[in-house]
N, C-alpha and C positions, 0 to 999 in steps of 0.2 A: 519307881512304877515299872510294872512289866512291860517288855517291849511291844507285846500285843495291845496293851492299852494305847500306847503311843500311836501305833497303826490305826486302831479304831478312831482314835482323836482326829487324826490326819484325813481318814477316809469321811468321817461325818463332816469335817468343815468344807472338803470339796463338794459333797453332795449338797451342801447347804448354800454354797457360793453359786453352783451351776443352777439349784432351784431358784434363787434370787435372781439371776441372769433370765432365766426362762420366764418367772413371772413378770419381768420387767417387759420382756418383749412382747408377751401375751397382753399386757395393759396397754403398750403403746397400739398393737394392732386394734384391740376392741374400741380404743380412745378414737383412732382414725376411722373405724367403721362408724361408730355412732355420729361423729362429727359429719361424715359423708350423708348418712342418712337425714340429718336434720337440715344440712344444706339442700338436699333434694325437696324435702317438705317445704321449705320456705319458698325455693324457687318455684314448684308446682302451684303452690298456694298465689304467688304473685301473677303468675302466668294466667291461670285459670280467672282469677279475679278480674284481669283486665278484659279477658274474652267476654266474661258476663257483661262488664260494663259498657264495652263496645258494642253489646248487641249480637255478638257472634252466635249466640244460642237463642232460637226461637221459643215461644211458649211451650209449646208440645215436644222440644228436643229433649231426649233422654240423655242424662249426664251421669256417666257411670264410672267407678273407679278402674274398670278394665280397659275402657275406652281411653281414658286420660293416661293410665299408665304407657298403652300402646303408643298414644300419639307423641309423647313427650320422652320415652325411653327410659323409664323408670319402672321400678318395681310397685306392685299394688299397695304397700305400705305407705310410701309418702302420697299416693293419690287419695287412698283413703282418709288419711289424716288432713290432707287438704280440704277434701270436700267436706269433712266434719266442722273445719274451722269456718266455711264459707257458710254452711247451714247456721253456725252461731252467730255469725255476721248478719245473718238475714238477707243474703243474697240468692241462696238456693233454698228449696224446700224439697222433702220426700215425696216421691210419686207413690201412686197406688202400687204396690209391689216392689220391684227393686229400682234403685237409682233415684237420682234426683232431678229437677227441673228448675230454669232460672225463674225468680221471680222479678216481678216489674218494679224497677226502681227508678224514682223520678229524681233528675238531677237536682231541683229545687230542694227536695228532703235531704239529700246527701250535702248540699251547700249548709243547710240549717243544722245539721249533725255536726259538720267541721267547724263551724262558727262556735259552736259552745265547745267542742273539744279543743281548740286551739286557745280558747280563753283560760281553760283550766291548765292546759299544758303551759300556757305563758306564765300562769299563777303560780305553778309548782317550780318553774324554773326561778321566777323572782324570789320564792321563798328559800328555796338551795342556796342561793345567792346571797341573801340577806342573812340568814341564820347559820350558815356555813355548811360546807359539804364534808360528810364524814370521809375516813380513809377508805373504807370498803367501796363508797360510792365513786369516790375518785378513781380507785383501780379499775372498777368496772367500766367507766366512761373511758377512760384511758385506752382500754383494751378494744373496746367497740371501734374506737376512732382508728386504732391500728388495723383492725380487721376490714374495715370499710375502705381503709386507705389502698388496701390491696388490690381491690377492683378498680379504683380511681387510676392508680399508677402501672396497671398492667398493659401490656403491649397488645395483648389480645384477651379481651373479656371472656372468660369461659363461664359455662354453666354453674361449677362449682363456685366460682368468685362471686357470680350472681345471687346464688343462694347465700353464701357467707356474708353477703353486704344486707341482705333482708334479714338475717338473723341477728347481725349486730346492731341494725336499725330498731328493731322491735325493743331488744334489750336496752339501747341507750334510751328511748323513750319510756320504758317501764320503770327504768331505775330514776330517772327523775321524777316520774309521777309518784312512785310509792317510796322513796326514801328522801323526799324534799322536806320531812319533818311535821307536816301538816295532814293528818290523816285524813281530815275531812274533804280535802281536794281529792284524793283518790275515791273516798266515798261517794262524793258526788258524781264522779266519772263513771262509778258503776251503773249509775241509773241510765246511762245512754250507751254503755259499752255493747249491748246487743244490735244495735242499731247499723245499717249498712254504712261501710267506711269508717266506722267509730273506733275501730280496734286501733290500740297505739301503735305507731311504726307502719301503718299500712301502706304497702306498695303494690304496684301493677307493672309487669314487665311486658315489652314488647319484643319477642324473641328474633322477629324478622329484621332488627337493625339493632344488633348490639353495641356497636360504636355509639350510636345516637343516644342509646340507653346509659352507655358509660358518661358521656358527657352529661346528661340531664342528672345522673346520680352524683357526679362530681361536685355539682350545686349544693345537694343535700349534705355531702360530707364536708364541705367547707363551712356550712351553716352550723353542723354539729361542732366544729372545731372553735367557731366563734362563740356558741353557746357555752361550750365548756371554759373557755378562756374567761368569759364574763362572770360565770358562776365561781371559779377560782379566785378571781379577783373582787368578789364581793360587789358587783357592777350590777345591781338588781333590775335596775330600770332596762338596761341593756340586754340583759340575759332574757327579760320577759318580752321585750320587743322583737329581739330575733327568733325566739321560740315561736312566737305567735305568727309570725311571719312563714317560718319553716313548716309548721302545722297546716297552714292554709294553702301550702305548695301542692297538697294533694289534688286541688283542682285549677289552682292559677298556672302553674308550670306546664300543665299538660297542653294548655293551649300555647303557650310559648314555645314548646319544643316540638310538638306534633299535631296539635289541632284535636288531641282525642279528648275523651271524656275523664280519665283520671291518671294520676301519676304519682310524684314523690310522696313521702310523709315522714 
């Protein structure tokens, strides 16, 4: 083979290796950016949800993505996504013109919704424990627990950790609901999904007291660990009972920790 050919092969190999390294770095940066954005979306959603449920917004108050973004120090994208999610939950509605306004939400109605959701979530956990958990679902739930543990074990709970906890919490609940092996359970849940506080993994953060929030969320994390353990061991009754208790915590633990109107999920 001519010497020129050897030089071209060596040159091409170096170019390919450098391109692979560059692509890997770009991939890491993009993944980190997406993760950061998702974390902000979940944090904003939980904070604004709590403000609405606590009555911080009056009937005629205009809620806009610009104001939310400025108040919480995020870009307009996570603020826009959070407001769209809250509209889907039935907590806010579009105003004439731009922006949203808070809808009047009765505690009794929320309690009824959570009663139904907790029964369905308990049944989903029971079914998954009884019929067996798939390899994929096991991996997802394990990763969710690891992600929420980062907040529980942190010395200083940051906004990013709060958002990461919310993201992991939602995925944990959705995985059990949709991968329990009985599609009728998820189908039934869809009938109430649009109601206030019916969303799986619903959380509401109080940014004024992050240490208290960390303590409160550590209870939810511990319950996730117990639910996962019961499912893996095939303990259907235990899985159902703990998931039912955990789902009900949206209202019950609020009073235990702060006397507010809404909390863990």
